[in-house]
N, CA, C and O atoms as a GROMACS GRO file, in nm:
protein
  560
    1MET      N    1  -2.562  -4.332  -3.850
    1MET     CA    2  -2.517  -4.403  -3.733
    1MET      C    3  -2.405  -4.499  -3.766
    1MET      O    4  -2.394  -4.547  -3.879
    2ASN      N    5  -2.326  -4.524  -3.672
    2ASN     CA    6  -2.214  -4.615  -3.682
    2ASN      C    7  -2.263  -4.758  -3.683
    2ASN      O    8  -2.360  -4.790  -3.613
    3GLU      N    9  -2.199  -4.848  -3.762
    3GLU     CA   10  -2.244  -4.986  -3.770
    3GLU      C   11  -2.236  -5.056  -3.636
    3GLU      O   12  -2.326  -5.132  -3.599
    4SER      N   13  -2.129  -5.031  -3.561
    4SER     CA   14  -2.113  -5.102  -3.435
    4SER      C   15  -2.215  -5.053  -3.334
    4SER      O   16  -2.256  -5.130  -3.247
    5ALA      N   17  -2.257  -4.928  -3.343
    5ALA     CA   18  -2.358  -4.876  -3.252
    5ALA      C   19  -2.494  -4.931  -3.292
    5ALA      O   20  -2.577  -4.957  -3.204
    6ALA      N   21  -2.518  -4.951  -3.420
    6ALA     CA   22  -2.646  -5.002  -3.466
    6ALA      C   23  -2.659  -5.150  -3.431
    6ALA      O   24  -2.770  -5.197  -3.407
    7GLY      N   25  -2.551  -5.222  -3.428
    7GLY     CA   26  -2.554  -5.364  -3.399
    7GLY      C   27  -2.558  -5.393  -3.250
    7GLY      O   28  -2.552  -5.510  -3.211
    8GLY      N   29  -2.570  -5.290  -3.166
    8GLY     CA   30  -2.580  -5.311  -3.024
    8GLY      C   31  -2.445  -5.306  -2.952
    8GLY      O   32  -2.440  -5.311  -2.829
    9GLU      N   33  -2.339  -5.296  -3.026
    9GLU     CA   34  -2.210  -5.285  -2.961
    9GLU      C   35  -2.185  -5.140  -2.921
    9GLU      O   36  -2.228  -5.047  -2.989
   10LYS      N   37  -2.116  -5.124  -2.810
   10LYS     CA   38  -2.080  -4.988  -2.767
   10LYS      C   39  -1.963  -4.941  -2.851
   10LYS      O   40  -1.874  -5.019  -2.884
   11PRO      N   41  -1.962  -4.811  -2.886
   11PRO     CA   42  -1.848  -4.760  -2.962
   11PRO      C   43  -1.724  -4.761  -2.871
   11PRO      O   44  -1.731  -4.737  -2.751
   12ARG      N   45  -1.612  -4.788  -2.932
   12ARG     CA   46  -1.488  -4.792  -2.857
   12ARG      C   47  -1.429  -4.652  -2.851
   12ARG      O   48  -1.418  -4.582  -2.952
   13ILE      N   49  -1.392  -4.613  -2.731
   13ILE     CA   50  -1.328  -4.484  -2.714
   13ILE      C   51  -1.180  -4.510  -2.688
   13ILE      O   52  -1.142  -4.582  -2.596
   14ILE      N   53  -1.101  -4.449  -2.772
   14ILE     CA   54  -0.957  -4.467  -2.759
   14ILE      C   55  -0.903  -4.344  -2.688
   14ILE      O   56  -0.918  -4.232  -2.735
   15ILE      N   57  -0.839  -4.367  -2.573
   15ILE     CA   58  -0.782  -4.257  -2.496
   15ILE      C   59  -0.633  -4.255  -2.516
   15ILE      O   60  -0.561  -4.352  -2.489
   16ASP      N   61  -0.590  -4.143  -2.565
   16ASP     CA   62  -0.447  -4.123  -2.589
   16ASP      C   63  -0.391  -4.054  -2.465
   16ASP      O   64  -0.423  -3.938  -2.440
   17GLU      N   65  -0.308  -4.121  -2.388
   17GLU     CA   66  -0.255  -4.067  -2.264
   17GLU      C   67  -0.162  -3.948  -2.286
   17GLU      O   68  -0.142  -3.867  -2.196
   18ASP      N   69  -0.106  -3.936  -2.406
   18ASP     CA   70  -0.014  -3.826  -2.433
   18ASP      C   71  -0.083  -3.690  -2.426
   18ASP      O   72  -0.020  -3.592  -2.388
   19TRP      N   73  -0.211  -3.682  -2.462
   19TRP     CA   74  -0.279  -3.553  -2.464
   19TRP      C   75  -0.292  -3.497  -2.323
   19TRP      O   76  -0.290  -3.375  -2.304
   20LYS      N   77  -0.306  -3.585  -2.224
   20LYS     CA   78  -0.317  -3.537  -2.085
   20LYS      C   79  -0.189  -3.465  -2.043
   20LYS      O   80  -0.194  -3.358  -1.984
   21SER      N   81  -0.075  -3.526  -2.073
   21SER     CA   82   0.051  -3.464  -2.034
   21SER      C   83   0.075  -3.337  -2.115
   21SER      O   84   0.134  -3.241  -2.065
   22GLN      N   85   0.031  -3.336  -2.238
   22GLN     CA   86   0.048  -3.218  -2.322
   22GLN      C   87  -0.038  -3.102  -2.268
   22GLN      O   88   0.008  -2.988  -2.263
   23VAL      N   89  -0.161  -3.130  -2.228
   23VAL     CA   90  -0.249  -3.027  -2.173
   23VAL      C   91  -0.191  -2.973  -2.042
   23VAL      O   92  -0.192  -2.853  -2.018
   24GLN      N   93  -0.140  -3.064  -1.959
   24GLN     CA   94  -0.081  -3.022  -1.833
   24GLN      C   95   0.040  -2.932  -1.857
   24GLN      O   96   0.058  -2.832  -1.788
   25ALA      N   97   0.122  -2.967  -1.953
   25ALA     CA   98   0.241  -2.887  -1.986
   25ALA      C   99   0.199  -2.749  -2.038
   25ALA      O  100   0.263  -2.648  -2.006
   26GLU      N  101   0.093  -2.744  -2.117
   26GLU     CA  102   0.044  -2.616  -2.168
   26GLU      C  103  -0.010  -2.528  -2.054
   26GLU      O  104   0.012  -2.407  -2.053
   27LYS      N  105  -0.080  -2.590  -1.959
   27LYS     CA  106  -0.132  -2.516  -1.844
   27LYS      C  107  -0.018  -2.456  -1.762
   27LYS      O  108  -0.024  -2.341  -1.720
   28GLU      N  109   0.086  -2.536  -1.739
   28GLU     CA  110   0.200  -2.488  -1.662
   28GLU      C  111   0.273  -2.376  -1.734
   28GLU      O  112   0.316  -2.279  -1.672
   29ALA      N  113   0.286  -2.388  -1.866
   29ALA     CA  114   0.353  -2.284  -1.943
   29ALA      C  115   0.272  -2.154  -1.939
   29ALA      O  116   0.329  -2.045  -1.929
   30LEU      N  117   0.141  -2.166  -1.948
   30LEU     CA  118   0.054  -2.050  -1.942
   30LEU      C  119   0.063  -1.982  -1.805
   30LEU      O  120   0.069  -1.860  -1.795
   31ALA      N  121   0.063  -2.063  -1.699
   31ALA     CA  122   0.073  -2.008  -1.564
   31ALA      C  123   0.206  -1.936  -1.546
   31ALA      O  124   0.211  -1.829  -1.486
   32LYS      N  125   0.314  -1.993  -1.598
   32LYS     CA  126   0.445  -1.930  -1.590
   32LYS      C  127   0.447  -1.799  -1.667
   32LYS      O  128   0.505  -1.700  -1.623
   33GLN      N  129   0.383  -1.800  -1.782
   33GLN     CA  130   0.378  -1.681  -1.867
   33GLN      C  131   0.303  -1.568  -1.796
   33GLN      O  132   0.340  -1.452  -1.809
   34LYS      N  133   0.197  -1.602  -1.723
   34LYS     CA  134   0.121  -1.501  -1.649
   34LYS      C  135   0.202  -1.447  -1.533
   34LYS      O  136   0.190  -1.329  -1.501
   35GLU      N  137   0.283  -1.530  -1.468
   35GLU     CA  138   0.363  -1.486  -1.354
   35GLU      C  139   0.479  -1.399  -1.398
   35GLU      O  140   0.516  -1.307  -1.325
   36THR      N  141   0.537  -1.424  -1.511
   36THR     CA  142   0.658  -1.355  -1.556
   36THR      C  143   0.640  -1.204  -1.563
   36THR      O  144   0.726  -1.134  -1.511
   37PRO      N  145   0.534  -1.149  -1.625
   37PRO     CA  146   0.521  -1.003  -1.627
   37PRO      C  147   0.510  -0.944  -1.488
   37PRO      O  148   0.566  -0.837  -1.461
   38ALA      N  149   0.439  -1.011  -1.397
   38ALA     CA  150   0.425  -0.960  -1.261
   38ALA      C  151   0.560  -0.958  -1.190
   38ALA      O  152   0.589  -0.864  -1.116
   39ILE      N  153   0.640  -1.058  -1.213
   39ILE     CA  154   0.771  -1.063  -1.151
   39ILE      C  155   0.860  -0.954  -1.209
   39ILE      O  156   0.931  -0.885  -1.136
   40GLN      N  157   0.855  -0.937  -1.342
   40GLN     CA  158   0.939  -0.835  -1.406
   40GLN      C  159   0.899  -0.695  -1.360
   40GLN      O  160   0.985  -0.607  -1.348
   41GLN      N  161   0.769  -0.673  -1.335
   41GLN     CA  162   0.722  -0.542  -1.293
   41GLN      C  163   0.737  -0.523  -1.143
   41GLN      O  164   0.722  -0.412  -1.092
   42GLY      N  165   0.768  -0.631  -1.071
   42GLY     CA  166   0.782  -0.621  -0.927
   42GLY      C  167   0.649  -0.615  -0.855
   42GLY      O  168   0.642  -0.565  -0.742
   43THR      N  169   0.542  -0.665  -0.919
   43THR     CA  170   0.411  -0.657  -0.856
   43THR      C  171   0.360  -0.792  -0.810
   43THR      O  172   0.258  -0.798  -0.742
   44GLY      N  173   0.428  -0.898  -0.842
   44GLY     CA  174   0.381  -1.030  -0.804
   44GLY      C  175   0.403  -1.056  -0.656
   44GLY      O  176   0.493  -0.999  -0.595
   45PRO      N  177   0.319  -1.143  -0.597
   45PRO     CA  178   0.332  -1.171  -0.455
   45PRO      C  179   0.461  -1.243  -0.421
   45PRO      O  180   0.508  -1.236  -0.307
   46GLU      N  181   0.521  -1.312  -0.518
   46GLU     CA  182   0.641  -1.387  -0.490
   46GLU      C  183   0.767  -1.301  -0.496
   46GLU      O  184   0.877  -1.349  -0.470
   47VAL      N  185   0.749  -1.173  -0.530
   47VAL     CA  186   0.865  -1.084  -0.539
   47VAL      C  187   0.892  -1.027  -0.400
   47VAL      O  188   0.806  -0.964  -0.340
   48GLN      N  189   1.012  -1.050  -0.351
   48GLN     CA  190   1.052  -0.994  -0.224
   48GLN      C  191   1.181  -0.917  -0.245
   48GLN      O  192   1.279  -0.969  -0.298
   49LYS      N  193   1.178  -0.791  -0.203
   49LYS     CA  194   1.296  -0.708  -0.220
   49LYS      C  195   1.394  -0.739  -0.108
   49LYS      O  196   1.352  -0.764   0.005
   50PRO      N  197   1.520  -0.737  -0.137
   50PRO     CA  198   1.618  -0.754  -0.030
   50PRO      C  199   1.608  -0.636   0.066
   50PRO      O  200   1.570  -0.526   0.025
   51PRO      N  201   1.642  -0.656   0.194
   51PRO     CA  202   1.626  -0.548   0.293
   51PRO      C  203   1.695  -0.419   0.254
   51PRO      O  204   1.642  -0.312   0.282
   52GLU      N  205   1.812  -0.425   0.192
   52GLU     CA  206   1.881  -0.300   0.157
   52GLU      C  207   1.809  -0.224   0.046
   52GLU      O  208   1.818  -0.102   0.040
   53ALA      N  209   1.737  -0.294  -0.042
   53ALA     CA  210   1.664  -0.228  -0.150
   53ALA      C  211   1.536  -0.163  -0.098
   53ALA      O  212   1.490  -0.064  -0.154
   54ALA      N  213   1.479  -0.218   0.008
   54ALA     CA  214   1.353  -0.165   0.061
   54ALA      C  215   1.372  -0.025   0.119
   54ALA      O  216   1.277   0.053   0.120
   55HIS      N  217   1.491   0.008   0.167
   55HIS     CA  218   1.516   0.137   0.229
   55HIS      C  219   1.623   0.212   0.151
   55HIS      O  220   1.727   0.248   0.206
   56SER      N  221   1.596   0.236   0.025
   56SER     CA  222   1.694   0.301  -0.060
   56SER      C  223   1.713   0.449  -0.026
   56SER      O  224   1.807   0.512  -0.074
   57HIS      N  225   1.625   0.506   0.058
   57HIS     CA  226   1.637   0.646   0.095
   57HIS      C  227   1.714   0.664   0.225
   57HIS      O  228   1.714   0.772   0.283
   58GLY      N  229   1.778   0.560   0.273
   58GLY     CA  230   1.854   0.568   0.397
   58GLY      C  231   1.782   0.493   0.507
   58GLY      O  232   1.674   0.438   0.485
   59PRO      N  233   1.842   0.491   0.624
   59PRO     CA  234   1.781   0.418   0.735
   59PRO      C  235   1.654   0.486   0.784
   59PRO      O  236   1.640   0.608   0.774
   60LEU      N  237   1.563   0.407   0.836
   60LEU     CA  238   1.440   0.462   0.891
   60LEU      C  239   1.468   0.528   1.025
   60LEU      O  240   1.558   0.485   1.097
   61PRO      N  241   1.392   0.631   1.059
   61PRO     CA  242   1.412   0.694   1.189
   61PRO      C  243   1.363   0.601   1.300
   61PRO      O  244   1.286   0.508   1.273
   62PRO      N  245   1.405   0.625   1.422
   62PRO     CA  246   1.359   0.539   1.531
   62PRO      C  247   1.209   0.559   1.556
   62PRO      O  248   1.154   0.665   1.524
   63ALA      N  249   1.146   0.460   1.611
   63ALA     CA  250   1.003   0.467   1.642
   63ALA      C  251   0.986   0.540   1.775
   63ALA      O  252   0.988   0.478   1.882
   64THR      N  253   0.971   0.672   1.766
   64THR     CA  254   0.957   0.754   1.887
   64THR      C  255   0.837   0.845   1.873
   64THR      O  256   0.782   0.862   1.764
   65LEU      N  257   0.795   0.902   1.984
   65LEU     CA  258   0.682   0.994   1.981
   65LEU      C  259   0.712   1.117   1.895
   65LEU      O  260   0.625   1.156   1.817
   66PRO      N  261   0.829   1.179   1.905
   66PRO     CA  262   0.856   1.294   1.816
   66PRO      C  263   0.849   1.258   1.667
   66PRO      O  264   0.804   1.339   1.586
   67VAL      N  265   0.893   1.139   1.631
   67VAL     CA  266   0.885   1.098   1.490
   67VAL      C  267   0.738   1.083   1.448
   67VAL      O  268   0.700   1.125   1.339
   68LEU      N  269   0.657   1.025   1.535
   68LEU     CA  270   0.514   1.011   1.504
   68LEU      C  271   0.448   1.149   1.492
   68LEU      O  272   0.368   1.172   1.401
   69ILE      N  273   0.480   1.238   1.582
   69ILE     CA  274   0.423   1.373   1.578
   69ILE      C  275   0.460   1.444   1.448
   69ILE      O  276   0.374   1.502   1.382
   70THR      N  277   0.587   1.439   1.412
   70THR     CA  278   0.629   1.509   1.290
   70THR      C  279   0.574   1.441   1.164
   70THR      O  280   0.547   1.508   1.065
   71THR      N  281   0.558   1.309   1.168
   71THR     CA  282   0.498   1.239   1.053
   71THR      C  283   0.354   1.284   1.031
   71THR      O  284   0.315   1.316   0.919
   72LEU      N  285   0.276   1.286   1.139
   72LEU     CA  286   0.136   1.330   1.127
   72LEU      C  287   0.128   1.478   1.090
   72LEU      O  288   0.041   1.518   1.013
   73ALA      N  289   0.217   1.558   1.144
   73ALA     CA  290   0.218   1.701   1.111
   73ALA      C  291   0.252   1.722   0.963
   73ALA      O  292   0.193   1.808   0.897
   74THR      N  293   0.346   1.644   0.912
   74THR     CA  294   0.382   1.654   0.771
   74THR      C  295   0.263   1.619   0.682
   74THR      O  296   0.240   1.684   0.580
   75GLN      N  297   0.190   1.516   0.721
   75GLN     CA  298   0.071   1.478   0.645
   75GLN      C  299  -0.033   1.591   0.647
   75GLN      O  300  -0.094   1.622   0.545
   76ALA      N  301  -0.051   1.652   0.763
   76ALA     CA  302  -0.146   1.763   0.774
   76ALA      C  303  -0.102   1.880   0.685
   76ALA      O  304  -0.184   1.940   0.616
   77LEU      N  305   0.028   1.912   0.688
   77LEU     CA  306   0.078   2.020   0.604
   77LEU      C  307   0.058   1.990   0.455
   77LEU      O  308   0.025   2.080   0.378
   78ALA      N  309   0.078   1.866   0.416
   78ALA     CA  310   0.057   1.828   0.276
   78ALA      C  311  -0.090   1.846   0.238
   78ALA      O  312  -0.120   1.892   0.127
   79MET      N  313  -0.180   1.810   0.327
   79MET     CA  314  -0.322   1.824   0.298
   79MET      C  315  -0.368   1.971   0.299
   79MET      O  316  -0.470   2.006   0.241
   80MET      N  317  -0.290   2.055   0.367
   80MET     CA  318  -0.322   2.198   0.369
   80MET      C  319  -0.255   2.271   0.254
   80MET      O  320  -0.263   2.393   0.245
   81GLY      N  321  -0.189   2.197   0.166
   81GLY     CA  322  -0.129   2.257   0.048
   81GLY      C  323   0.007   2.321   0.073
   81GLY      O  324   0.056   2.395  -0.012
   82GLN      N  325   0.068   2.295   0.186
   82GLN     CA  326   0.198   2.353   0.218
   82GLN      C  327   0.313   2.272   0.158
   82GLN      O  328   0.423   2.323   0.139
   83ILE      N  329   0.286   2.146   0.128
   83ILE     CA  330   0.385   2.056   0.069
   83ILE      C  331   0.317   1.983  -0.046
   83ILE      O  332   0.203   1.938  -0.031
   84PRO      N  333   0.382   1.971  -0.162
   84PRO     CA  334   0.319   1.896  -0.271
   84PRO      C  335   0.305   1.748  -0.235
   84PRO      O  336   0.392   1.690  -0.169
   85LEU      N  337   0.197   1.689  -0.278
   85LEU     CA  338   0.175   1.546  -0.255
   85LEU      C  339   0.269   1.465  -0.343
   85LEU      O  340   0.306   1.510  -0.451
   86PRO      N  341   0.308   1.345  -0.300
   86PRO     CA  342   0.394   1.261  -0.385
   86PRO      C  343   0.330   1.238  -0.522
   86PRO      O  344   0.212   1.208  -0.532
   87GLY      N  345   0.410   1.253  -0.625
   87GLY     CA  346   0.361   1.233  -0.761
   87GLY      C  347   0.288   1.353  -0.819
   87GLY      O  348   0.236   1.345  -0.930
   88SER      N  349   0.285   1.463  -0.746
   88SER     CA  350   0.216   1.583  -0.792
   88SER      C  351   0.316   1.697  -0.804
   88SER      O  352   0.409   1.708  -0.724
   89ASP      N  353   0.296   1.781  -0.904
   89ASP     CA  354   0.387   1.895  -0.924
   89ASP      C  355   0.352   2.014  -0.835
   89ASP      O  356   0.439   2.091  -0.796
   90LYS      N  357   0.224   2.027  -0.804
   90LYS     CA  358   0.182   2.143  -0.726
   90LYS      C  359   0.102   2.098  -0.604
   90LYS      O  360   0.038   1.993  -0.605
   91PRO      N  361   0.105   2.179  -0.499
   91PRO     CA  362   0.031   2.145  -0.377
   91PRO      C  363  -0.120   2.147  -0.402
   91PRO      O  364  -0.171   2.223  -0.485
   92GLU      N  365  -0.190   2.064  -0.328
   92GLU     CA  366  -0.336   2.058  -0.334
   92GLU      C  367  -0.389   2.075  -0.194
   92GLU      O  368  -0.326   2.032  -0.097
   93VAL      N  369  -0.504   2.139  -0.181
   93VAL     CA  370  -0.565   2.161  -0.050
   93VAL      C  371  -0.680   2.063  -0.032
   93VAL      O  372  -0.772   2.056  -0.113
   94HIS      N  373  -0.673   1.988   0.076
   94HIS     CA  374  -0.778   1.892   0.115
   94HIS      C  375  -0.806   1.915   0.263
   94HIS      O  376  -0.746   1.851   0.350
   95LEU      N  377  -0.897   2.008   0.292
   95LEU     CA  378  -0.919   2.048   0.431
   95LEU      C  379  -0.974   1.937   0.519
   95LEU      O  380  -0.938   1.928   0.637
   96ASP      N  381  -1.059   1.852   0.466
   96ASP     CA  382  -1.112   1.743   0.547
   96ASP      C  383  -1.001   1.649   0.594
   96ASP      O  384  -0.998   1.607   0.710
   97GLU      N  385  -0.911   1.616   0.503
   97GLU     CA  386  -0.800   1.528   0.540
   97GLU      C  387  -0.704   1.597   0.636
   97GLU      O  388  -0.653   1.534   0.728
   98ALA      N  389  -0.680   1.728   0.615
   98ALA     CA  390  -0.594   1.803   0.705
   98ALA      C  391  -0.652   1.802   0.846
   98ALA      O  392  -0.580   1.781   0.944
   99LYS      N  393  -0.782   1.826   0.856
   99LYS     CA  394  -0.850   1.824   0.987
   99LYS      C  395  -0.837   1.688   1.052
   99LYS      O  396  -0.821   1.679   1.174
  100HIS      N  397  -0.843   1.582   0.973
  100HIS     CA  398  -0.828   1.446   1.026
  100HIS      C  399  -0.691   1.428   1.092
  100HIS      O  400  -0.682   1.372   1.201
  101PHE      N  401  -0.585   1.474   1.027
  101PHE     CA  402  -0.451   1.460   1.084
  101PHE      C  403  -0.434   1.547   1.209
  101PHE      O  404  -0.368   1.506   1.304
  102ILE      N  405  -0.494   1.664   1.209
  102ILE     CA  406  -0.490   1.749   1.329
  102ILE      C  407  -0.566   1.680   1.442
  102ILE      O  408  -0.521   1.681   1.557
  103ASP      N  409  -0.681   1.621   1.410
  103ASP     CA  410  -0.758   1.547   1.510
  103ASP      C  411  -0.679   1.428   1.566
  103ASP      O  412  -0.686   1.398   1.685
  104LEU      N  413  -0.603   1.362   1.480
  104LEU     CA  414  -0.520   1.252   1.527
  104LEU      C  415  -0.415   1.301   1.626
  104LEU      O  416  -0.389   1.236   1.728
  105LEU      N  417  -0.355   1.414   1.597
  105LEU     CA  418  -0.256   1.471   1.689
  105LEU      C  419  -0.321   1.513   1.821
  105LEU      O  420  -0.261   1.497   1.927
  106GLU      N  421  -0.443   1.566   1.815
  106GLU     CA  422  -0.515   1.603   1.938
  106GLU      C  423  -0.546   1.478   2.021
  106GLU      O  424  -0.532   1.480   2.144
  107MET      N  425  -0.587   1.372   1.956
  107MET     CA  426  -0.614   1.248   2.026
  107MET      C  427  -0.486   1.194   2.090
  107MET      O  428  -0.488   1.146   2.203
  108LEU      N  429  -0.375   1.203   2.017
  108LEU     CA  430  -0.246   1.158   2.068
  108LEU      C  431  -0.207   1.241   2.191
  108LEU      O  432  -0.150   1.188   2.287
  109GLU      N  433  -0.237   1.369   2.187
  109GLU     CA  434  -0.208   1.457   2.300
  109GLU      C  435  -0.287   1.412   2.423
  109GLU      O  436  -0.233   1.407   2.534
  110GLN      N  437  -0.415   1.381   2.404
  110GLN     CA  438  -0.499   1.338   2.516
  110GLN      C  439  -0.456   1.202   2.571
  110GLN      O  440  -0.450   1.183   2.693
  111LYS      N  441  -0.427   1.110   2.483
  111LYS     CA  442  -0.395   0.973   2.525
  111LYS      C  443  -0.257   0.961   2.591
  111LYS      O  444  -0.234   0.870   2.670
  112THR      N  445  -0.167   1.053   2.558
  112THR     CA  446  -0.032   1.044   2.614
  112THR      C  447  -0.010   1.143   2.727
  112THR      O  448   0.102   1.157   2.776
  113ALA      N  449  -0.115   1.213   2.769
  113ALA     CA  450  -0.102   1.311   2.878
  113ALA      C  451  -0.045   1.244   3.001
  113ALA      O  452  -0.091   1.137   3.042
  114GLY      N  453   0.057   1.307   3.060
  114GLY     CA  454   0.121   1.252   3.180
  114GLY      C  455   0.229   1.150   3.150
  114GLY      O  456   0.299   1.106   3.241
  115ASN      N  457   0.244   1.110   3.024
  115ASN     CA  458   0.344   1.010   2.986
  115ASN      C  459   0.450   1.065   2.891
  115ASN      O  460   0.532   0.989   2.841
  116ARG      N  461   0.448   1.196   2.866
  116ARG     CA  462   0.544   1.258   2.774
  116ARG      C  463   0.656   1.326   2.851
  116ARG      O  464   0.638   1.369   2.965
  117THR      N  465   0.770   1.335   2.787
  117THR     CA  466   0.878   1.416   2.844
  117THR      C  467   0.842   1.562   2.820
  117THR      O  468   0.756   1.591   2.737
  118PRO      N  469   0.905   1.656   2.890
  118PRO     CA  470   0.878   1.798   2.866
  118PRO      C  471   0.905   1.838   2.720
  118PRO      O  472   0.833   1.920   2.664
  119GLU      N  473   1.009   1.781   2.660
  119GLU     CA  474   1.042   1.813   2.521
  119GLU      C  475   0.933   1.762   2.425
  119GLU      O  476   0.895   1.831   2.330
  120GLU      N  477   0.882   1.642   2.452
  120GLU     CA  478   0.776   1.586   2.368
  120GLU      C  479   0.649   1.670   2.382
  120GLU      O  480   0.580   1.696   2.283
  121SER      N  481   0.617   1.711   2.503
  121SER     CA  482   0.499   1.796   2.526
  121SER      C  483   0.512   1.929   2.454
  121SER      O  484   0.416   1.977   2.393
  122GLN      N  485   0.631   1.989   2.462
  122GLN     CA  486   0.655   2.117   2.395
  122GLN      C  487   0.640   2.102   2.243
  122GLN      O  488   0.578   2.186   2.178
  123LEU      N  489   0.697   1.997   2.188
  123LEU     CA  490   0.686   1.972   2.044
  123LEU      C  491   0.541   1.956   2.003
  123LEU      O  492   0.497   2.018   1.906
  124LEU      N  493   0.467   1.874   2.076
  124LEU     CA  494   0.327   1.849   2.042
  124LEU      C  495   0.244   1.977   2.053
  124LEU      O  496   0.161   2.005   1.967
  125ASP      N  497   0.267   2.055   2.159
  125ASP     CA  498   0.195   2.182   2.175
  125ASP      C  499   0.224   2.277   2.060
  125ASP      O  500   0.133   2.337   2.003
  126ASN      N  501   0.352   2.292   2.025
  126ASN     CA  502   0.390   2.383   1.916
  126ASN      C  503   0.333   2.339   1.782
  126ASN      O  504   0.280   2.420   1.706
  127VAL      N  505   0.344   2.210   1.754
  127VAL     CA  506   0.295   2.158   1.626
  127VAL      C  507   0.144   2.178   1.615
  127VAL      O  508   0.095   2.225   1.513
  128LEU      N  509   0.071   2.143   1.721
  128LEU     CA  510  -0.074   2.160   1.718
  128LEU      C  511  -0.112   2.307   1.703
  128LEU      O  512  -0.204   2.340   1.628
  129HIS      N  513  -0.044   2.395   1.772
  129HIS     CA  514  -0.074   2.539   1.761
  129HIS      C  515  -0.055   2.587   1.617
  129HIS      O  516  -0.142   2.653   1.561
  130GLU      N  517   0.060   2.554   1.558
  130GLU     CA  518   0.089   2.598   1.421
  130GLU      C  519  -0.010   2.540   1.321
  130GLU      O  520  -0.056   2.610   1.230
  131LEU      N  521  -0.043   2.412   1.336
  131LEU     CA  522  -0.137   2.350   1.243
  131LEU      C  523  -0.276   2.410   1.256
  131LEU      O  524  -0.343   2.433   1.155
  132ARG      N  525  -0.320   2.435   1.377
  132ARG     CA  526  -0.452   2.495   1.398
  132ARG      C  527  -0.460   2.635   1.337
  132ARG      O  528  -0.560   2.670   1.274
  133MET      N  529  -0.354   2.714   1.357
  133MET     CA  530  -0.351   2.849   1.300
  133MET      C  531  -0.354   2.843   1.147
  133MET      O  532  -0.426   2.918   1.083
  134GLY      N  533  -0.275   2.754   1.091
  134GLY     CA  534  -0.273   2.739   0.946
  134GLY      C  535  -0.407   2.692   0.891
  134GLY      O  536  -0.451   2.737   0.786
  135PHE      N  537  -0.471   2.600   0.963
  135PHE     CA  538  -0.601   2.548   0.920
  135PHE      C  539  -0.706   2.659   0.921
  135PHE      O  540  -0.783   2.673   0.826
  136VAL      N  541  -0.709   2.738   1.029
  136VAL     CA  542  -0.806   2.847   1.039
  136VAL      C  543  -0.784   2.948   0.929
  136VAL      O  544  -0.879   2.998   0.869
  137ALA      N  545  -0.658   2.980   0.900
  137ALA     CA  546  -0.627   3.077   0.794
  137ALA      C  547  -0.674   3.025   0.658
  137ALA      O  548  -0.727   3.101   0.577
  138LEU      N  549  -0.656   2.897   0.634
  138LEU     CA  550  -0.700   2.840   0.504
  138LEU      C  551  -0.852   2.836   0.494
  138LEU      O  552  -0.908   2.857   0.386
  139LYS      N  553  -0.918   2.810   0.602
  139LYS     CA  554  -1.063   2.795   0.600
  139LYS      C  555  -1.132   2.929   0.570
  139LYS      O  556  -1.244   2.932   0.519
  140ARG      N  557  -1.065   3.040   0.601
  140ARG     CA  558  -1.124   3.173   0.577
  140ARG      C  559  -1.130   3.204   0.434
  140ARG      O  560  -1.177   3.311   0.396
   0.00000   0.00000   0.00000
């Protein structure tokens, strides 16, 4: 035991204020170090791409019913193995997912009945017919 503690005196604690600032500086450096790889990889939340970089494949198509129909049809075709999936060398068949996209188009047909132009109706009818025929052929 310490003499001052044995004599009834409390031990003196000396607080060095410099260690607090040093610890804080180390914490900040560590936090910065953790953020840096995420920023360099483009995965950090603070990374925002400029608008021109976000659409490097050209301008986006207008938000129209024909664009929605062809987008869903393209997804269905990809799931039916007619188009390779992104990042894949060869087409894969996923009939459940293909049926889901066909069902979405059928729902869109029902919900937009009476509100489509003749051209939109023709497109939707043709797309659904082709997808249904392709789906039945694959299922056999």
